[in-house]
Structure formats: structure tokens, C-alpha cells
N, C-alpha and C positions, 0 to 999 in steps of 0.2 A: 131150633135153637135161634133166638134173637139176639144179636150183639149190638150194643150201643156204645159208641166210641165218642169219648169227650176229650177235649183239649185239655181241660183242668176242671177240677171240682175238689171241694174240701175232702170228701170221703165218698167213696164208691158205695160203701154199706149205707149210709145216709141218703145219697142220691136214690138208690134203688128202694129204700124205705119209704121216702118221700113220694117216689114215682107210684108205689102201691097204694097210697092214700088217693091218689088221683084217678087211676085207672086200674084194670086188672091184667097186669102183664102176664104172658103166657109163663108156663114151667119153663125152667132154663133159660130165662132172660139173663143176660150178661151185661154188666156196665165195666167198661175199662177206661183208663184214662192216661193221657201222657203225663199229667202232672197232678199230684195229689198233695193238698197242702196240709191237711191235717188228718193224716192217716192215724188210726188207732190200733193197739194190740191189747192183749189180756191185761185185766185189771186196770185199765186207764192208762196204760203204757202209751206212748207215742211211736210211730213208724216213719223212720226217715228214709226218703227215697228221692234220688236225684232225678229231675225231669228227663224222660225219655230214655232212661237207662235201665229201668227196671219193668217188672209187671205189677201193676195194682189193679185188682179187678174183683168184682163180686158176683156171685150166681145166686139166682133165685131157684130154691126147690120147694116145690109144693108136695106135700105128703098125702097119700090116701088115709092110711091107718098107722100112725106112728105115736105110742103112748109115751107120755112124759117120761115115764120110768126108764125108757129106752133112748133117752136123748143122746148118750154118749156115743150110740151107733153112727151118729152123723160125724162126730169129730174124728172116730177111727176110721170111717170111710175116706174123708177127706184127706187125712194124714197119709193113709195107704195109697191112695191115688197120686198124691204129688211125690211120695217117696218113689213110686214105681217109674214115674216119668224121669226123675232125676237119676235114679239108678241106671236107666237105660241111656242117660248121656255120659255115664261113667264117672259121676261124682264119687270120690272116696269116703269112706268110713261113714256112711249116711246113717243117721238114727233119728227117731222121733223123740223129743223131750217132751215128758208129759206136761200138758195134755196134747198140744199139737203144733209145737215148734219143731222145724226141721234143722237138724244140725248136720255138718260136715267136720267130723272130729268133735272138737268143742267150739265151732264157729258156727253162728247162726246164720241161715241164709234164706229162710222163710218164716213167715208169721201167719197164723190163721185166726180169723176172729169170727165166731159163728153167733149169730143173733136169731133166736126162735120166736115165733108168734104162737100163742098158746090158747087154746079154747077148751075149759074144762080139764080134762086129763089127756087131751091130745095135742100134739104139735101140728099146726095146720101148714106153717111155711118157715123155711129157714133162708136166711140171708147169710152167704158164705163168703167172706172177705179173704182175699189171699194177697200178701205182699212177698214178692219173691225178688231177691236181689240178683240180678242178671249180669249187666255190664258196668254196673258202678264200681269204681276201685278205691274211692276214698270215703270213709265214715267218720264224720267228726264226733258224733256222740254215742256211738256204739262200739265199744272197745272189742266186743266179742263178734262183731258183724264181719261177714265175708260176702263174697259174690261168685257166681259161677265162672265169671271170667277170670278172677284172681285164682280160682281152684283148678280150672280147666287150661288156663293160659290161652284161651281164644275168646273171639267175640261170638255172641250167640244171637241168632235171628229171633227177635220177639215175636214176630208173627207166628212163625211155625212152632215155637214154644207154647204160645198160648192155645194154639190149636190143639196141641198134643196134650195139654193140661186139660182143657175142656172135654176132649173125647173120653179121656181116661175118668175124670170126674164124673160124667154123665154115666159111664158104664158102671161104676161102684155105686153111685147114688140111686141109679134106677133098681139096683139090687137090694136096698134097704128093707129089710124085712126082719121080723123077730127071729126067723127061722135061720138067718145068716150070723146070728150073735157069735155063736161058738167059733165059727171059721175065721170071722173078722177079728174076734178077740185074740185069737191065737196068732194071726197074721200081724197084728198090731204089738203084741207083747214080745214077738220074735224080734221087732226092730226097735224095742224101748230103750232108751238111753239109760245106761246104768243098771239095768234090769240084773238082778243077782250080784251085784258088785257094791262096795261101800261106798256112800255118797254122803255129803254133808248138807244138812238142812237147818232151816230156821222157822219157828214159829213166829207170829207177829209179835214184834218187840221182845222176843226171847233170845237166849243164847243159841250158838250154832251147836249142833250135836249131829252124831254119825247114826247113819241107818243103812239097811239095804233094801232096795226097791224089790218086792216081791211079785207085784202085779197089779191089776186094776179090777176094781169092784164093778158090778152091774151098772151101779149108778157113776161110774167114771172116777171114782174116788182112787186116790193111789195107797196101796197097801205098803207099809213100811216096817220091816223087823227091826226092833229097838235092841239096845244092848243088853237088856234084861230078858231077851228072847221073847218078848211079847210082840204082837203084830198090830199096828194102829193104822187106821184108815183116815186119810185127809182129804178134804175138798180143796179146791183151787186156792181159796182165800185163806186157808188155814196153814199153809206150809209153803216154803220157798226152797227150791234146790239149787244149791250154789254149785257152780261148775266152772 
């Protein structure tokens, strides 16, 4: 595992992708930064991070044989790895909000952005960006944001936490194989936020409506049971979960 430490960069994902155009960095190359100025989340959302207080890093995963149809395996493995580390720290009421935000109660503490490089029907590489709120205590533009320090009442050593995350991520990602699908899906669905509970959703530019999360499809779509008892499947851009 090669770790590149930066004092500042706009985005660790972008830095790592640019590095991949200039050379061929080894599997599990990690880019981490003290200050990230233009962090990104899902669907073009921004990620606020106070310099030196949090973990903002990206990991390169090279895949031997991973077909595009199984892309959600990556998201589930990363989510479960981060969940495991945070659970061991004693974070209360941990859940994964589909597809891969980590919540404590209804407070968001971690965001994950995965960008894949595809050739034909195979995923060749994944750049996995993780932003984890660790020691930051004030959030100006994220009403639902919290941090490990706020939730646990103590300062967390960033270097130790980063190493624990990288070790656990490597273990999960080394095991990405089609044969692990059922076990990872079961593990992921067991920690899925609002599973089998009534939740409020919204389709783009549509009214709010209630439904019950029933699970995840092989393609990573959210299965929602509607009031007419039908079950509809949604991709990330087709629905928003209000919480």
C-alpha cells in the first residue's frame, strides 16, 4: 500500500485520477490531504471539511475480473468496511443510507464517492473517495452533519483512524468476487437506513410520497414498497430519500 500525503488539493479523487493518466500507480495507492478545497459527493453535491480536522482520502482499487453488472459490490464493500471501523469506535445507531452515506442516528458523518473506469463490460479500476467528519465541531452548510468528536465526546487520532480504515477497506476489497454477492448483500441490507420502515421520498420535481424500503437489487437500485402495495425500483438519480 502506497500512501501519498498532500498538504492541500481540490479533490483527492481528481488528484488520483490525474496521477493515473501520468503513470501506473500500484493497486491500493492512497491519496490523503490535510485540506481539500473542492470535495465532491453524490450527484454533484459538495463536501465541507475543515482543514486538518477530518479524513479526506481516496483509494485506487484495480480489479481482476469484475463485470459492470456487479458494480454495486464495490459500494457495499466500502460501506460495510467503514461501518465496521466506526462500530468498533463505539458510534451509536450506525446505519448506511443508500447508496453509501454513513449515518449515526439521522446525522451524516461520512460520504463516499466511487468513480469507475470501464472497458467493455468490465470495471478495470475504481477510485474510492471517502470524507469522514472526525474532529470538526461546526458545520456551516450541512444541517444534518455531525462528527465523531461530537458524537463520542473526545478527540480522535487521525493517523490511527486512517490506518484502521485502510486495513479494513483492503480486507473487504480483496474479497470482491461474484461469489461474495449474497453475503455482502445480506450484511449491507442488515445495516440499511430505514429498511422495512416507512420513509419519505421524492422523485425529481415531484411531490413527496411515503414508501417502505424493502432492499437492494443486484444493480444497486433501491426497492421501495408503495402505498398501492406495488414495489418499484429506483436508481440514484430517480429518487431522493428525505430523513
